[in-house]
C-alpha positions as MATLAB code, in Angstrom:
seq = 'MKQEAVFTLTITKINEQLFTGEANAVTVPGSEGVLTVLAHHEPLVSLLKTGTIRVRKGEEITEFPIEKGLLETSYNQVTILV';
ca = [
      -3.615   82.719   28.814;
      -2.755   79.428   29.531;
       1.664   78.782   28.638;
       2.148   75.819   27.116;
       3.857   72.894   28.917;
       7.644   72.411   28.060;
      10.196   69.665   28.475;
      14.107   69.521   27.977;
      15.465   68.908   24.921;
      18.907   67.723   23.556;
      19.532   67.065   19.893;
      23.127   66.204   19.438;
      25.368   64.340   16.889;
      28.513   63.006   17.170;
      31.226   65.977   18.232;
      28.410   68.706   17.943;
      25.301   70.075   19.986;
      22.757   70.951   17.402;
      19.721   72.054   20.128;
      19.952   72.406   23.449;
      16.807   74.287   25.607;
      13.181   73.983   26.523;
      10.539   73.178   23.667;
       6.590   72.608   23.328;
       6.853   69.973   20.984;
       9.022   67.764   18.699;
       8.171   66.033   15.170;
      10.360   63.060   14.489;
      10.537   60.617   11.232;
      10.324   57.464   13.017;
      10.720   53.769   12.266;
       7.889   53.478   12.068;
       5.598   56.726   11.353;
       6.007   60.508   12.231;
       5.960   60.753   16.149;
       5.145   64.238   17.790;
       6.506   64.350   21.611;
       4.676   66.756   23.782;
       5.570   67.637   27.638;
       5.048   64.714   30.055;
       5.377   62.106   27.078;
       5.342   58.507   28.593;
       8.977   56.775   28.586;
       9.565   56.065   24.867;
      12.429   54.946   22.542;
      12.650   54.582   19.221;
      14.963   54.618   15.794;
      14.654   57.548   13.277;
      14.710   57.257    9.904;
      15.728   60.065    7.115;
      13.733   62.857    7.502;
      13.303   65.976    9.427;
      13.084   66.847   12.844;
      10.871   69.643   14.135;
      11.139   71.666   16.765;
       8.321   74.112   18.148;
       8.729   76.796   20.965;
       6.189   78.670   21.084;
       5.342   80.187   17.550;
       8.955   79.231   16.451;
       9.660   75.846   14.825;
      13.486   75.155   13.808;
      13.937   72.090   11.954;
      17.110   69.939   11.322;
      17.457   67.092    8.274;
      18.606   63.944    9.622;
      19.779   60.636    7.688;
      19.075   58.470   11.109;
      19.224   58.584   14.685;
      17.667   57.575   18.172;
      15.222   59.007   20.119;
      14.714   58.629   24.308;
      11.733   60.365   25.978;
      11.836   59.925   29.678;
      10.935   62.078   33.096;
      10.443   64.991   30.558;
      13.440   65.125   28.798;
      13.388   64.281   25.309;
      17.028   63.496   23.924;
      17.426   62.694   20.201;
      20.733   61.305   19.138;
      21.415   61.490   14.731;
];
């Protein structure tokens, strides 16, 4: 069975690290609609609105409710500030 590609994901609040590690996908409430980022995504910056961040690694899904934030992807890394 082929292993799904991963990327490095960091979700940070002021003075608090919510998530750091590898993920297969992250779905966020973008300002223009729901956005899913996979490994090797093109560079992107997006504002985030109220909703839920869903992190998927394998079959495990972890959720983080947010009020607003910022997402940046580059070089197979995703950083989310909330």
